[in-house]
Residue, then its C-alpha position, 0 to 999 in steps of 0.5 A: m759094507a753097510h755103516a750100521r746093522f739093524i735088527l727089528c724085533l717085536h714082542n706081541h703078548q696078551p695076558a692069560g685071563n684078558f678079555d677076548h675082545v681085547f685080544e681081537s682088538a689088538y689083532q685088528a689094530a696092530y698084529l694083522p696090519f703090521l704083518n700086512v705091511m711087512d709082507r710088502f717088504p720081503e727083502l727085509p728080515w725081522v724077528l718076532h716073539n709071540s707069547g704062548c698065550l697069544w699063540e693059543w688064541l691065534e690058533a683058535h681065532h685066526p689060524e690064517y695069521v699063524d699060517r702066514i707067519g709060517r710062510q715067512v719063517a719057511a722063506g727064511r725072512l722071519e726069525l722066531l724067538g722062544g721064551g717062557f710059553f705063558e710069559p712068566v718072569l723067569p727069575a721068579l719061578s723055580p728052576e724046574d718051571r723055568r726050564g719047563q716053560v722054555a721047553r714048552m715054547r721050544r716044542y710048540l715052535r718046532v712042531r708048528f713051524g718046523v724051527t727050533p728057536r736059538g734065542i728067547w724073549l726074556t719077559e719084561r727083560v727081567w735079568e738075574p745073573d743065574l739065568p744062563i744055567d737054566l736057559v743054556a740047559e734048554g738050548v738057548e743061545y742068545l737074547p736081547l736086553d736093554d742097553t741101559q743094563l750094560h750102561q749101569v755096569g760101566v759100558p758107555p753108549e759108544e761101546v754098545r755096538a755089538s753083542f756081548h757074552t756072559e756066563s754063570a757056572g760055565c754056561v755061556l749066553r750071548l746078550f744083544p743090547a737093545l737101544m733105549a734111544l730107538r724105543y723112544r724114536i720108533p714110531y714117534a720120531d718122523p721116519a726120516a729122523a729115525l732113519a737118520f739116527l740109524r745111519d749114525p746111532f753111536p756117539g762118536g760115529g762108526d759101524g755097529l749093531a743097532v737093535y730095536a726090541d720092544d712091544g708090538e702093541k706099540f704098532g697100533v694099540w697104544p694111543g694114536t699109533h694105529r692112525l700114525l702107523y697105517e693111516e699116515r703110513w709111518l711104518e711103510r715110509f720107514l721100511e721104504g727108507l730102510r730099503q733105499a738105505a741098504d748100502r748104509i743100513r743092513v737089516t739082519t736078525f739075531a741068528a745071522e748076527s750071532a755068527e759075528p764075534s762077541a764084543g767081550l765078556i760082561y757080567l750084569p746084576t739084576g735089572s730090567y729096562a730103565e722104566m721098570g727100575q723106577w716102577a719097582l720102587p715105592p712111591a718115595g723111592q720113585d720121587a727120589w729117583e726122579r729128583t736125582r736124575l733131574r738134579l744131575r741133568e741140571i748140573g751137566m751130568e746127564r750122561e752120568a744120570e743115564l749110566f749110573v742112577r739105577g732103579g729098583f729090583w723087580r721082585n720087590f713088587f712082591a714086597r710092595y703088594s701083598e696081593s702080588h706076593w700071595m698069588h706068587a706064593r700060591a702059584l709056587d706052592a701049587s706047582r710044587h704039589c703038581a710036581v710030586r703028583q706026576a708019578r701017580m697021576n694019569r699023564e693027560d690029567w697031570e699035563r692039564a693040571r701043570d698047564h693050568l698052573w703054568r698059565a697062572q705064572c703069566n707075569c702081567a697080574y703080578w706087577h704094574g707100571v704104565f699098564g694096569g697089571l696088578y690093579l686089573p681084577h680080571l687079570r688077577d681073576g685069570v691067575y686064580r682061575e688057573i690055580v683053582r682049576g689046576e688044584a681041582l685036578l690034583a685034588r680029584a687025583d688024591h681023593g676021587t670024586g666023592p665028598w671029603v674034607e681036610a685041614r692043613a697048616v702051611d707057611l704059604d706066604l713064606d713069612g715064617q708063620l703058619e696059614w691054615v687051609l680048610e678044603n673039601e671037594s668044592i671049596a678051599l678057605f685060606l686063613d691067616p691067624s697071624r694077620g687079624g685071623r683073616l680069610v685071605e682066599w675063598d676058592d670055589r672050584a666049580a666056579g673056578m674063582n677066588l671070591v676074595n680077589g680084592m686090592t688094597r687102596r695104596p698111594e702111588h707115585y703117579h697119584r700126585e700127577l693126575d690131571e683132568p681130561s683135556g677133551d682133545a679129540a686127537p691128542e698128539v701121538e707121544t710115548i705113553h711114558v711122557r705124561i699122565r692123562s686122566r680118563e675121567d673127571g674126579l679121580r683125585r676124589l678117589l684117593t683114599y688109602d687103606r690102613y690094612p690089606r683087604a680080606c674077609l672075616l676081618d674084625r673091627i670094633f667101633g666106638q660109635l655106630p658106623d655107616a658106609a660113607r665113613l667106612r669108605a673114607e676110613q673115618a669110622g672111628e675104630i677103637a681096637a687093633f684087631p685087624a693087625l693082631r695075631y690070633a691064637a689058632e686051634s685046629l678042630t676035627g669032627d665027623a666029616e668036618r674040619g674047623l679052626h678056632l681063632r682067638a685074640r684080645a685087645p684093649l679098646t681106646l675107651p675110658g678105662a681101657p676095657v679089654l675085649e676078647i674075640e673068638k671066631t670058629i670056622r667050620l667046613r663040612a664034606g659035601e658042602r659049598g659053604f662054611a659056618l662061622a661062629m663069633r663070640y665077643r667077651n668083655l674082660s673088663p670089670a666095668p660094662l662095655r658099650a661098643w659096635a662090632g664089625l665083621e668086614n668082608l670083601i667080595d669081588l665079582l669083577a663088575g661094579h655097575a653091571h645089570d647082571r650083578y646086584v645085591t639082594i636083601d632078604g630075597r629082594r633087590a636092594a634099593e641101590p642094587f649095583l655092587d658099587g653102591v654105597q648103602d646102609h641096611a638095617d635088620v638084615r638076616r640074609l644078604a647076597l651078591v648075585d652074579e647072573w653072568r656066571g650063574w651063582r650068588v654069594e650069600f651070607e645068612c646071620s642068626r639074628p637081624t644085623r646092620v650091614c654097611r656096604y661100599p665099593v673099593e675103587t682104586v686109581s691106576l694107570s693104563e696105556a690110555g691114561a689114569e683110570r678107576n678100577f672096581q676092586g670089590t664090594v665091602l660088606v661090614f656086618v655090624a652088631p651092638l655090644d652091650l656087655p656086662p663084666a665077663g658078658t658075652c655076645d654070640i652071633e652065627w653066620n653061614a656063607r656059601l655060593v649058591p648056583l642060580v636057576t632060571v624059573p618060568g617067566g625069566e626070573t632068577t632064583n637059587t636052588t635052595r631058597g627065595q627069589g633072587 
């Protein structure tokens, strides 16, 4: 009888919204070469989970790979795991969407490969105690979870030798503990050392089950791993070692092992793998987590540090990052709207809308750790694209294809305060009166894009650990959890943090004329708290028009504490691809008021320094044209951010000449290759002088729109309504 039983389980995934070349690179670096090597060891069974996002891409680009997987499945040597089709964190969804996503994957595997999966891959191994109710209802029998989740409820490592079972409301699920110790050995330890560990993986010795369950990208995508695994033949040597050690290590699958008795009943709290517990904490909490574990190790309590020092709760990414929470709330709301329309929509259109909204639930853009995740604009753009496209289908079912306009108040972000949605057949505006009267989201349905897809600059735990690039040509291969490398010089200079969340239509008041450099550095001398104020809101209705009137007042930090009132009125008409904004500033003080009013907007066109994205001022390219430029412009009537790649421009037109300060928002976040900067959008602050007598007012009007581009003879780019772009 074999001394140990071993399950080799890989999880492959690329996010919805990721670049096609990233999919292809991962395929060539990891997915294909791994399969090539496994084909040479037909006697070794293994387990695979590909996310639905990846299955869709493979079907379209490499169907031959899918066919090869099918042959291994038919031969009985490969077990496929199900899961949420578009790789959502299941506990974050409604019960209906949990079940629906799992059923979608189950149906795909049954139709494509002729097998009904008994187990699932749990996205990011995020566990919550009520999951068995929905999973068992969809035929799920078992899943792998990290062994650290068992340790934290008192199961010591020497007892994690088999599967356990748990239940919720009488729904029973088998749990297979995956060893963290194996995750750090495969593929980083020498193959012989990894095999030696497998021969005796449990403290105190003895037989048992050792499960390896981790990301397939570790097998060729992570830094240095392709060379290690395939050029230096790590994987082949490891598998050959398993073949030679068949009398001591039996390679098996979850399906086969599920016939063995459970080690007993266990109940687990919310959790995930150990590293996720740290990432889910705020920066101060991450520091305390590290210090506590280090101190316990110093006094000889390393075992206790591993067993009982838990991290945070995955859902708190929604609490830490307003951008994540807003996307999450939008996806939930859109999914609810989709569900209630099922009975009155054409089935094909409804399923298309539902799939768009399910694809928006793909987890990667909602959090981040050692990968960029939430900080990657194109991943957030992918989420919004699916929401916008899904909602466009739902809106068409409600209103048809002709012009229409609506306004509604709803607590979208679940904070007890009402947001307002102004929408027509072309665009949707999401306004938050309770937080500065800001425009949180500006969707263009034809472009399938939220133009306000920015990210606030925040402190992160790893910012204090940034180093400078080493210049090493071939750094030692090590797990990406060991240390933080910087991918370029000067990242520390970017570590400026914002005082409020980024958005559009934010009111700012300054005591002196601001400039772009000081605004970027948060040193512009703001003298009022308008970005944090709650605005009174009044809905406006007209012929083929809907609007919202917002009003707030605040004292200024000037001698005499003068009081300024700001009113802004946003109007949206049926049939238009833009909106009108009217601003009024009123001096409520008995003395004259001199100050500068700023209207701040963030627009993210995803690329800060690309030749096909640039700024125009009154129809001419700016002197510093790139979207990541820092520049002040005087006497501007019309400013546009041009996106030739997508074929449109975002245009702001003012009723009178105004000053514009523009600068990029850039954050520093992690990727598997190290710390890097990410362009998060262009900030445009429109500045006007306020020179107001007592009770005096200042009025400014704006039009904001998205204008399609056309190509004219000679290759020049223009728009369909005015001037050269």
